[in-house]
MIVEX-116578 format. One record per residue (C-alpha): residue in three letters; z, x, y. Coordinates in steps of 0.2 Angstrom, whole numbers, plus 2048, in hexadecimal, padded with zeros to 3 digits. Layout:
<atoms>
ALAZXY;...
</atoms>
This chain:
<atoms>
MET7489B6729;THR74B9C2739;ASP7409B9745;GLU7459A673E;LEU7579AF744;SER7519B2754;SER7499A2756;ARG75999A751;GLU7629A475D;GLU7559A076D;LEU75698E76B;TRP76998F769;GLN76A99877A;GLU75F98B782;VAL76997C77A;CYS779985783;ARG76F986795;LEU76B974794;ARG77E97078F;GLN78597B79E;LYS7789737A8;VAL77F9607A4;ALA7909677A5;VAL78B96B7B7;LEU78295B7BA;GLU7939527B5;ASP79E95C7BD;ARG7959577CC;ARG7A694B7D0;ILE7AF9587D6;GLY7AC9547E7;VAL79F95E7F6;VAL7A49717F1;ASP79C9817F5;ARG7969897E5;GLU78C9997E1;PRO77C9977D9;LEU77C9987C6;PRO77A9A77BD;ALA76A9AB7B8;GLY76E9A87A5;ALA7709957AC;ASP75E9947B5;PHE7599827AE;GLU74898A7A8;LEU73B97C7A3;ASP72D98979F;LEU73098E790;THR72099678B;GLY71D9AA78C;ARG71F9B277C;PRO7169AD76C;GLY7239A1760;LYS72B99976C;ARG72098A76D;GLU72B97F760;ARG73C986769;ARG73497D77A;LYS73296E771;MET74196C76B;ALA74797077C;GLU73F963782;GLU743957776;ILE756959777;LEU75495A78E;GLU74E94978A;ILE75994377E;VAL76794978C;LEU75E942799;SER75D930793;SER76D93178D;LEU77593579E;PRO77F9257A6;TYR77A9287B8;LEU76B92A7C0;LEU76093D7C0;ALA7519427C7;ILE74A9557C7;LEU73E9597D5;ASP7359697DB;ALA73A9727EA;ASP72D9677F5;PHE7399587F0;ASN72B9507E3;PHE7329497D4;ILE72E9537C4;ARG7399467B7;VAL74593A7B9;ASN7509317AC;GLU7519207A3;ALA75E91A7AF;TYR7569217BF;ALA7479177BC;ARG7509097B8;ALA75A9087C8;THR74A9087D1;GLY7408FE7C8;ARG7319087C4;THR72F9127B3;PRO7329267B1;GLU71F92A7B1;GLU71C9237C1;PHE72992F7CC;ILE72093D7C3;GLY7179457D4;LEU71D9387E3;ASN7279417F0;HIS7399397F1;PHE738938805;ASP72892D803;LEU7339227F8;TYR742923802;PRO740928813;HIS75092E81A;ALA752939828;GLU76693F824;ASN762941810;GLU75194A816;ALA75B95781E;ILE76895A811;PHE75B95C804;GLN75296980F;GLY763971811;VAL7649757FD;VAL75597B7FD;GLN75898980D;THR76998E807;GLY76898A7F5;ARG7799817F4;PRO77A9717EA;TYR7829627F5;TYR78E9557EE;VAL7969467F6;GLU7A29377F0;ALA7A29257F1;LYS7949247FE;ALA790915805;PHE77F90D803;ASP7798FD80A;HIS76B8F2806;PRO75F8ED813;ASP7528E6807;GLN7608DD7FB;PRO76F8D8807;GLU7748CE7FA;ARG77C8DE7F1;GLY7848E37FF;THR78B8F3800;THR78C9007F1;TYR7949117EE;TRP78C9217E6;ASP7939337E0;TRP78293D7E3;SER77E94C7E2;LEU76E95A7E5;VAL7709697DA;PRO7639787DD;GLU75A9817CE;LYS7549947D4;ASN74B9A07CB;GLU74B9B37C8;GLN7489B77DB;GLY7559A97E0;GLN74A99A7E6;VAL74B98A7E4;ARG73F9837D7;TYR7469727D4;LEU7519667DA;VAL75C95E7CE;LEU76294C7D6;SER7729427CC;LEU7799337D5;GLN7869267CD;ASP78B9157D3;VAL79D9147D5;THR79E9047DF;GLU7AA8FF7D1;ARG7B390B7D3;ILE7B590D7E6;LYS7B88F77E3;ASP7C78FB7D8;GLN7CF9067E3;GLU7CC8FC7F3;ARG7D38F07E6;ILE7E28FA7E2;LYS7E88FD7F4;ARG7E68EA7FB;GLN7EF8E57EB;ASN7FD8F37F0;THR7FD8EF804;MET7FF8DC7FF;LEU80C8E27F1;GLN8168E9801;ALA8138D980B;ILE8188CE7FE;ASN8298DB7F9;HIS82B8DA80F;ILE8298C880E;PHE8378C4801;ALA8428D1807;GLN8428C9819;ASP8468B680E;LEU8578BA80B;ASN85C8BE81C;CYS84F8AF825;ASP85B8A282D;SER84D894830;VAL83D89182B;LYS83489883C;SER83B8AA839;LEU8378A982A;GLY8258A382E;LYS8268B283C;VAL8298BE82E;CYS8198B9823;LEU80E8B8834;SER8128C8838;GLN80C8CF828;ALA7FE8C6827;GLU7FA8CB839;LYS7FE8DE833;LEU7F38DF825;THR7E48D682B;GLU7E68DE83E;SER7E68CF846;GLN7ED8CD859;TYR7F08BB856;GLY7F88B0849;PHE7FE89E846;ILE806897837;GLY80B884837;TYR80D87482A;VAL801866825;GLY80C85582C;ASP808841829;GLY7F583F82E;ASP7F285482A;LYS7F785683C;ILE7FF86883E;LYS81086C842;ASN81388084A;ILE82088A83D;SER81C89B846;MET80F8A4853;SER80C8B4859;ASP8188BC868;SER8098C0870;VAL8018AE870;LYS8108A5873;GLU8128A8886;PHE7FF8A1885;CYS80189187A;ARG81188D887;ALA806888893;GLY7FA87E88A;ASN7F887187C;PHE80487A870;GLN81587C879;GLU82387E86F;SER83287186D;GLY840878863;GLU83E87D851;LEU83087284D;PRO82386E85D;ARG81B85E85F;GLU80B859853;MET7FA860857;GLU7EA858853;VAL7E085F845;HIS7CE86284C;GLY7C4870850;LEU7C8881846;PHE7D887D841;GLY7D186B83A;LYS7C4874830;VAL7D287E825;VAL7DB86E824;ARG7CC86181E;ASP7C686E814;TRP7D387380E;GLN7CB88580A;GLY7CB895814;TYR7BE89D820;PHE7BD8A982F;THR7B08AB83D;ASN7AC8B8848;GLN7A28AE853;PRO7B189F857;GLN7A8898869;ALA79789685C;HIS7A088F84C;ALA79B87E848;ALA7AE879847;SER7B287E858;ILE7B5873867;GLY7BB87E872;LEU7CC887876;PRO7DB87C87F;PRO7E0880890;GLY7EC892890;HIS7E889687F;PRO7E08A687C;PRO7CE8AD87A;LEU7C98AD869;SER7BC8BC863;SER7BF8BA84F;PHE7C88AB844;LEU7CF8AB834;ALA7D989D82C;VAL7DE89981B;PRO7E7889813;LEU7FA88A80C;GLN7FD8837FB;VAL80B8837EF;ASP80B8847DD;GLU80B8737DB;GLY7F88727E3;GLY8038697F3;LYS7FD86C804;LEU80A87680F;GLY80187A81E;ILE7F6888824;ILE7F589B82B;CYS7E889F838;LEU7E38B083E;ALA7DB8B684E;ASN7D18C5856;ARG7D18D284B;VAL7C78E1852;GLY7B78E284B;GLY7B88D1843;TYR7BE8CB833;ARG7B68D081F;GLN7B68C6810;GLU7C38D480B;ASP7CE8CD818;LEU7CA8B8813;ARG7CF8C0800;LEU7DF8C8804;MET7E58BB80E;GLU7E08AC801;SER7EB8B87F5;LEU7F88BA801;ALA7F88A6807;PRO80189F7F5;VAL80F8AD7F8;MET8148A8809;ALA811895805;ASN81C8957F5;VAL82B8A07FF;ILE82989480D;SER82B886803;ARG83688B7F9;PHE842892809;TRP84087F80F;LEU846877801;GLN8558817FF;GLN85687C812;THR85686A810;ILE86186C801;ARG86E876809;ASP86A867818;SER86C85A80C;GLN87B860804;ALA883860815;LYS87C84F81B;LEU883848809;SER89584F80B;ARG89584781C;ILE88C836814;PHE89C836807;LEU8A983A815;GLU8A482C822;SER89B820817;PRO8A380E81B;SER8A380B807;PHE8B28137FF;MET8AE8227F3;LEU8B982B7E8;LEU8B783A7DA;THR8C383A7CB;GLU8C48427BC;PHE8BF8397AC;GLU8CC8407A1;ASP8DF8407AB;GLY8D78357BB;THR8DB8437C9;ILE8D48407D7;LEU8CA84D7DD;ASP8C28487EE;VAL8C18377F7;ASN8B9830809;LYS8C182D819;ALA8BD817813;TYR8C7819802;CYS8D5822810;ARG8D5813819;LEU8D580780A;SER8E380F801;GLY8EE813810;TYR8F082580A;SER8EA836811;ARG8DE84080A;GLU8EA84E805;GLU8F68427FE;LEU8E783A7F2;ILE8E084C7EC;GLY8E88537DC;ARG8F08437D8;THR8EA8337CE;THR8E88227D2;VAL8F881D7C6;GLU9008277CB;LEU9008227DE;GLY9008107D8;LEU8F080C7DD;LEU8EC8047CD;SER8F58017BC;LEU8F280A7AC;ASP8ED7FC7A4;GLU8DD7FA7B3;ARG8D880C7AE;GLN8D780979E;GLU8CC7FC79F;GLU8C18057AB;LEU8C08147A0;ARG8BB80A792;GLN8AD80379C;LEU8A681379F;ARG8A981A78D;LEU89D80C788;THR89080A797;GLY8938197A0;SER89480E7B2;ILE89C7FF7B9;ALA8907F67C5;SER8967EB7D5;SER8A67E67CB;GLU8B37DC7D5;LYS8C47E57D4;LEU8D57E37DB;ARG8DD7F37E4;ARG8EF7F77EA;THR8F38017F9;LYS90080B7FF;SER9097FD808;GLY9097F17F7;GLU8FB7E67FF;THR8ED7E27F0;ARG8DA7E37F6;CYS8CD7DB7EF;VAL8BE7E87ED;LEU8AD7EA7E5;LEU8AB7F87DB;SER89E8027D5;SER89F8117C8;GLU89581F7BF;LEU89C82C7B2;LEU89583C7B6;GLU89584C7AE;LEU89885B7BD;SER89886D7B8;GLY89C86A7A7;ARG8A985C7AA;ARG8AA84B7A8;GLN8AE8407BA;ILE8AE8317C1;ILE8A382B7D3;SER8AA81A7D7;MET8A58127E8;GLY8A78017F1;VAL8AD7F57FE;ASP8BC7EC802;ILE8B87DB802;THR8C97D3804;GLU8C17CA816;ARG8B17C680E;LYS8B97BB7FF;LYS8C37B580C;SER8B57B0816;GLU8AB7A9807;GLN8B979E802;ILE8B7797813;LEU8A5793814;LEU8A678C7FF;GLU8B277F806;ALA8A877E814;ARG89777B809;GLU8A07707FF;LYS8A576480C;ALA892764811;ASP88A763802;THR897751800;ALA89274E811;ASN87F752811;GLN87F747800;ALA88773880A;LYS87D739814;SER86D738808;GLU875729801;PHE876722812;LEU865724816;ALA85F71E806;ASN86C70F807;MET86670A81A;SER85570C815;HIS856700806;GLU8626F5811;ILE8566F581F;ARG8456F5816;THR84A6E480F;PRO84D6DB81D;LEU8416E2823;ASN8366DC819;GLY83D6C9819;VAL8386CD82D;LYS8256D4829;GLY8246C381E;MET82A6B782B;ILE8206BF838;GLU8106C082B;LEU8136AD826;ALA8186A6836;ASN8076AE83D;ARG7FD6A8830;LEU803694836;ALA804697849;VAL7F5690853;GLN7F9692868;PRO7F46A586C;GLU8026A6874;VAL80E6A7863;LYS8016B085A;GLU8036BF868;TYR8176BE866;LEU8156BD854;ASP8086CC854;LEU8126D785F;ALA8246D5854;GLY8196DB848;GLN8156EA851;SER8276ED853;ALA82B6EC841;GLU81D6F983C;HIS824704849;LEU837702841;MET82D705830;CYS826715838;ILE83A71B83E;ILE84071882F;ASN834722826;ASP83472F82F;VAL849730830;ILE84773081C;ASP83873F81E;LEU843748826;SER85374881B;ARG84874D80C;ILE84275B816;GLU85576381A;ALA85A75E807;GLY84C767801;ARG84575A7F8;THR83375A802;GLU82775F7F1;LEU81275E7F2;HIS8097557E6;PRO7F775C7E5;GLN7EA7527DF;PRO7D77557DF;PHE7CF7487ED;SER7C07447F7;LEU7C174D80A;THR7B6740810;GLU7BE72F809;CYS7D073780F;LEU7C873A821;LYS7C072A81E;ALA7D372081C;THR7DC729827;PHE7D1725838;TYR7CD715835;PRO7DD70C83A;LEU7DE71B84B;GLN7CD716850;ARG7CE706850;ALA7E1708859;ALA7D6711863;GLU7C8705868;ASP7D56F986B;LYS7DD70687A;GLY7CB709880;LEU7CA71A87B;GLY7BE726875;PHE7C072C863;GLU7B573885D;ILE7B574384C;GLU7AA752847;VAL7AB758836;SER7A4769831;PRO798769824;GLU79E77881E;LEU7AC770818;PRO7AC76C804;ASP7AF759801;GLY7B875B7EE;LEU7CA7647F4;VAL7DB7647EA;GLY7EC7627F4;ASP7F77547F8;ALA7ED748803;ASN7FA73D806;ARG80374B811;PHE7F374F819;ARG7EF73E81C;GLN80273E825;VAL7FC74D82E;LEU7F0746834;GLU7F673683A;ASN80473E844;VAL7FB74884E;VAL7EB73D851;GLY7F772E854;ASN80173985F;ALA7F273C86B;LEU7ED72A86A;LYS80072386F;PHE80073187F;THR7ED72F887;ARG7EC71F890;GLU7D9720894;GLY7CA730891;ARG7C973387F;VAL7D073D86D;SER7C4748864;ILE7C774F853;LYS7BD75E849;LEU7C176683A;GLY7B9774832;PRO7BD785829;TYR7CA78E831;PRO7BF7A2837;GLU7C97AC82A;GLN7C77A1819;SER7D37A480C;PRO7CE7AF7FD;GLY7CD7A87EB;GLY7C47977EC;ARG7D07917FA;VAL7CB786809;ARG7D878A81A;LEU7D277C825;LEU7D277A837;CYS7D676A841;ARG7D7768853;VAL7DB75885D;THR7DA75986D;ASP7DF74A87B;THR7DA74788C;GLY7EE74088C;ILE7FD742897;GLY7FF755891;ILE80C76188F;SER81576D89D;GLU81877F895;GLU829780891;ASN82876F888;GLN81C77587D;ALA829781874;ILE83477286E;ILE826762866;PHE827768857;ASP83C769857;ASN84575884F;PHE84774785A;GLN83B750868;GLN83374B875;VAL828750885;ASN83374588F;PRO84273C887;ALA83D72D895;LEU82E72A88D;GLN83372487E;GLU837714883;HIS82471388A;PHE81E71B87C;GLY82A71886E;GLY82B72585E;SER83772E857;GLY83573F85A;LEU833743848;GLY821742847;LEU81B75484C;ALA82C75C842;ILE827757832;SER81475B834;LYS81A76C835;HIS82476D828;TYR81676581D;LEU808770826;GLU81578081F;MET81677880F;MET80377D80E;ASP80078D815;GLY7FD786826;GLU803784839;ILE80277B846;TRP80077F858;CYS7FE776869;GLU7F377A879;SER7F776F888;ARG7F976E89B;GLU8037618A2;GLY7F97538AB;GLN7E97588A3;GLY7E9755891;SER7EE75F87F;THR7E5767871;PHE7EF76985F;SER7E7773852;PHE7EE774841;THR7EB77C830;LEU7EE77A81F;VAL7EA78380F;LEU7DD778800;ASN7D777D7F1;GLN7C57787EF;ALA7C376B7DE;LEU7B77727D1;GLU7AB7677CC;GLU7B67607BE;GLU7C475B7C9;ALA7B97557D7;PRO7BD7457D8;GLU7B27337D4;PRO7AE7287E0;VAL7B77197DE;PRO7AD7087DF;GLU7B36FB7ED;GLU7B96EF7E1;PRO7B56DB7E6;PRO7C56D27E9;ALA7CC6CA7D7;GLU7C86B87D7;SER7D76AD7D1;SER7D76A37C3;LYS7D56927C4;GLY7E668D7C0;GLY7EC69E7C9;LEU7FD6A97C2;LYS80E6A37BD;ILE81A6B07C5;LEU82D6B07C5;VAL8326BA7D3;ALA8456C27D3;GLU8496C67E4;ASP85E6C17EB;SER8576C37FE;PRO8546AF805;MET8466B4811;ASN83E6C2805;GLN83E6B37F7;ILE8356A6805;PHE8286B480C;THR8236B87FA;LYS8246A67F4;GLU81A6A1801;LEU80F6B1803;LEU8096AD7ED;LYS8076987F0;ASP7FA69D7FB;GLN7F16A57F2;GLY7F26987E3;HIS7FF69F7D8;ASP80E6957D0;VAL82169C7D5;ALA83169E7CF;ILE83F6A57D6;ALA84F6AE7CD;GLU85A6B67D9;ASP8626C37CE;GLY85D6CB7BD;ARG8686BF7B3;GLN85E6B17BA;ALA84F6B87B7;LEU8526BB7A5;LYS8576AB7A2;ALA8476A57AA;LEU83B6AF79E;ALA8466A9792;LYS843697796;GLU83069879A;PRO8226A379A;PHE81D6AF7A9;ASP80B6B67AD;LEU8156C37B8;VAL8266C87BD;LEU8296D07D0;MET83C6D67CF;ASP8476DC7DB;ILE84E6ED7D7;ARG8606EC7DF;MET8686DA7DC;PRO8786D57D8;ASN8816D07C7;LEU8706D87C0;ASP8656E67C8;GLY8506E57C3;GLU8536F67BA;GLN85F6F07AC;ALA8546DF7AA;LEU8466E87A7;ARG84E6F479B;ILE8546E5793;ILE8426DA793;ARG83B6EA78B;HIS8476F277F;GLU8546E177B;PRO84A6D2782;PRO8536C077F;ALA84B6B2774;GLY83B6AD77B;VAL8396BB788;ASP8286C5788;PRO82B6D5788;HIS8196DD78E;ILE81A6D179B;PRO8146DB7AC;VAL8226DD7B6;ILE8206E57C9;ALA82D6EE7D1;LEU82E6E57E2;THR83D6F17EC;ALA8436F87FD;TYR8437097F3;GLY8337137FB;LEU8367227F6;LYS82872B7EC;GLU83472F7DE;ASP83A71E7DF;GLN8297187DA;LYS8277267CB;ARG83A7227C5;LEU83570F7C3;LEU8237117BE;LYS82D71D7B0;GLN8397107A9;GLY82A7037A7;PHE8276F97B6;ASP8166F47B6;GLY8136F87C8;TYR81C6FB7D6;LEU81D6F37E7;ALA8266FA7F6;LYS82D6F1805;PRO82B6EC812;ILE81C6E4807;ASP80A6EB80B;ILE8006DA809;GLN7F06E4804;ALA7F86ED7F6;PHE8026DD7F2;GLU7F46D37F0;LYS7E96E17E7;ALA7FA6DE7D8;ILE7F96CE7D6;ALA7E56D17D4;GLU7E76DE7C7;VAL7F16D17BE;GLU7E66C47BF;ARG7D86CF7B8;MET7E26D67AA;LYS7E76C37A6;ARG7D36BC7A6;THR7D06CA79B;GLU7DD6C778D;GLU7D76B578D;SER7C36B878C;GLU7C76C577E;GLU7D06B7776;
</atoms>
């Protein structure tokens, strides 16, 4: 029993010694201190043999030692006095990438040669004093990605009874995170101090520039920078200066960054500045001149040994500006960049807030000035009692009262409006909250009544309902409007009278002109002598020229009245050009001129547009070229415009070149005006009304085109014009119309009734029809026509429209809807009229006429219409 107790006591003593040793090792973090060797009772004795019965105690002690070594969180190694490893714990082995067994017998400095550490180890062995150090920096040349780590480590000697060092206990603990936490806290405290300083100075700053200077000084202080710059990013990512260091300002005054007031001119973003603006990400370089973004320094700029820049971004993610720092002694570090990236948002928000507040203050001052100086009158009143709270100068001028006389009183009290008028305005404001541009009458101090255009809005300011009213005095404008209205009514009346006059004159001129042309045609058929035929041809040409002038005047009147319209339809470009150029080519041959036509194959044949207007423009432009060219040639080129219109549209370009008289430069500006010619004296020689080009210009503008001229006097001219047409779809493409052979008259011809009041036109029409083998009867008005139709059957009626007693439209209405006995309601009736406008044709055909022939009569169209009736009659006879 006694031996057992003795063994337990010895074992317990061993455990206590081990615990004491562990306590000493854990106490290493106190720091480097000068300690005395442990007392003999605390020696770390590994050799526990020597007395019989201690084997079990040794085994138990080794097990406990192993448990203790394995459970320690730090690195632990036991070395002999020659620095050979005796044992290492698992943590040490894991940190070095070896197993604990691989260390046994190896020398520490064979594995980790380091002269300074070897000297420390030698000193501990020689003096017998332990060595402690806190947070020793350690770099990893073989693992640069790890960076610098920090370690607390201790070297504790174990001595024998003679005081000689037998073992060394090496303990290491990684305190990198602790050191980083301490540095992080230090940086945070430093940054908080900077932030507090910025916020404290914010209240004392009177401009963005002074606030930027405070921010810049703190950034320079935190990063130990020599120079600094803060700027904001303007339009196009250009930088404007907010503030810069006093030390760099003198340099910059001589260079490209010279200041000009509060905010200097914009600086182009390039080089080191441009990188942070383009990438919108902070960076630093300690070799600015060798950096890829560097483009050198402008004249007068201080030299740079290091450079750091971060963007200034507000909370909402918007770009505000940048802050740049330069020339830190020793260069910038990653922690400097992180520090500025943390501080930059604070600076951005402080500057942005200050800027916003300054903008608000400026806006308030501007609004106050706008309110007072606005040309529109403004007043602010209480909703409940109408007390005037504020007015501007314009309202004072309107009312005749001064500002002092108005504020504090009501508009009703001053007699500016009646109580009923105010109650009505309040009612409208309660219903809708506003009154928009309402004409009101307002009285003035002198008793005068003024007309105003008033708008009012119901507002709630500071918990009270108020009315803001604004408007303009339109008294003089109303007077002017009345004068203009009366003038417009007179102008409309005059314009309508002019249109009616032109329509009547057109009819009155066309009717006798039809007779003149008809008589010329009949006389020409009977004439035998060449001289007589020549005279008749000249008379016919004069009649045609007169007809062209009449048509131009009518077109002009329609353009001025805004009554012209386009009538787009599918058409063949080839057929259109053939029909247009054939008579012009004949005219060129008669004058002995060359006539060249070149049409690009790139132009599609199937188009959609107003072919008649297109032909009219071509005839006017090419006709002018022929008219003013005595010798040489006229050439026409048509092709696609170089810049095509999208969406299946074709922009056509036409160039008409002649070798005629040419146009001087000063006259080229007026040739597209109404009634203008190059030289009025030439009108007697060349003729014309001076309207063709003006009308063409209008029609081209309607078709999204234009016309222009290039010319030199005496050297010919080139007129160019464009227009836009749609490309026809396959189903829209016009089918070619086969040429029909001339209609053959029936054996006995037709029996035709001509209702015409003009004796000359009666003769011409009757003779023309008789020459074709038809039987003709004449009626002088609509009544006679109805009697003739009731008396005997006719195959066709040629009906004039304007006749005495009963006109053609009334006669047709009776024939179609209330025919007298013996009158066939389905008899073909062709309108033969001097009403030559397109809407006249539509109107008459809609009323029930079977055809339309305009005076003066086109003989080919006349014969074609008669032939069509003959064809229909033969078809009916064959069916019977």
